N, C-alpha and C positions, 0 to 999 in steps of 0.2 A: 678436583679439589684445588690443584695448583693454579688452574686457569681462573677459578673464582677468586683466589687470593691475589693473583696478578691483576685482574680486572679491578678489584677493590682498591688496590694500591695505586694503580694508574688514575682512577677516578679521584682519589684523595689528593694525589699529586697535582692534577689539573685544577682542583678547587683551590689548593694552596697557591699554586702558581698564578692563578687569575685574581687572587685577593689583592686589592689595592692597599698599600700601606699609607698610614696617615702622613708620614713624611713626604710622600709624593704629592699630597694635596697642598702642603704649605706654600703659600704665595697668594697672589691676587688673581681672581677669575672674573671676567666680564661676561655678562649675559649677551649673547649674540642672536639667539633664536628662542622663541617660546611657541609651542604648538597652539596655545590659546590665542596668541596674537594672529597666527596664520588663519585660525578659524574666523576671527573678526574680519580680516581682510577679504576672505572669500564669502562672507555673509551677504545676504541680500541688502541689509541695511547699509553696508559699506559700498557695495557695488552700485546701489541706486542713489547714493548720496550726491549732493551737489559738489562742485569742485571746492568750494569753501569748506563744506563739511568734511570732505575727504582730507583736505589740507590740515584741518584741525585734528582729525583722528590720527593722521600720519605724524603730526608733531607730538601728540601724546604718546604714540607708540615709540617714536625715536627717543623721547625723554625717558620713558620707562626703561628701554634697553640701555641707554647710556648711563643711567643712574642705578642700575642693579649690578653691584659688585660684591663678590664673596671674598673675604680675606681670611684664609685659614692661617692660624698662628700656632707656634709651639705651645704646648700645654693644653692641647685640645680646646682651643678657643676659636670661635668663628665670629668675625665682625662682618656685618652686612647691612646694606640699605634695604629698607622695606617701605611700603606705602600704607599709611593709615589715614583714612579720611582725606584722600587726595593730597597728603603731605608726606614728604620724604622724612623718614626717621632712621637714625643709626642705631643698630642693636649689637650687643655683644652677648654671646651665649656660650655655654659649654656644649661640646659636641663629642659624640662617640662614633667610631667607625667599627661596626661589628661584622661578624662573619657573613659572607654573602654580599659584601660591599654595601651594606645598609648604613646610612647615616642617621643617627638619632640626634635630633636638635632639641636641646632642653631649653624651652622658653618658659616665661612666667605663666602663660596661659595653658601650658601643657606641652608634652613632647610632640614633635613632628617627625615624620619619617620620610626618607627619600632613598631610593636605590640608585647606585651608580651603575648605569646600564652600558656605558661606554667610557673608556678612559685611555688617554695617551698623555704624553708629556705636555701637549699644548691644547688638548680638548677634553672636556668632561661633559657627559650627558646624564642628567638626573631625571628620574621618574618619581615625582611625589607620590607617596602612598597615603591615600586618604579615602574617606567615604565618597568624596566627589572625584571619581575616577576620570572625569572628563577634563581635568586640568591640563593634561598633556606634559610632554617632556620639555626640559629646559636645557639648552645647549650653551655651555660656557667656553670661552677661549682664555688661555692663560695670558695675563698681562706681562709682557717682557719688560724688564727694567733697563 
């Protein structure tokens, strides 16, 4: 019985210890890698493209990475760039960090979910949770001021 209690206590301690705190997220984060982009680069369409077509795709990929920034602010606010109809738009939404390192992003069109699967002072990896499971992970690097 004592062993069961100790095991439960240690498991709970590990869950609490691994929980990211919202204050750790506060700041700016630059997208540096997206699994979806890696799939494009390894696709037959990309591999068989002409040099001009590849250059065009590379420019769009670079543009997307450079222009995807998440700004976590005090008060559970997330400001971020998004793409709608090939146009960059700035959004500001309320956000929650729930148990299990789940981010709940409250948007006008409905809530979006993402799990923080890796986190350090300078790196954050998000796994979007959606019906389209093939979206892949997003890797962000903290922007130093």
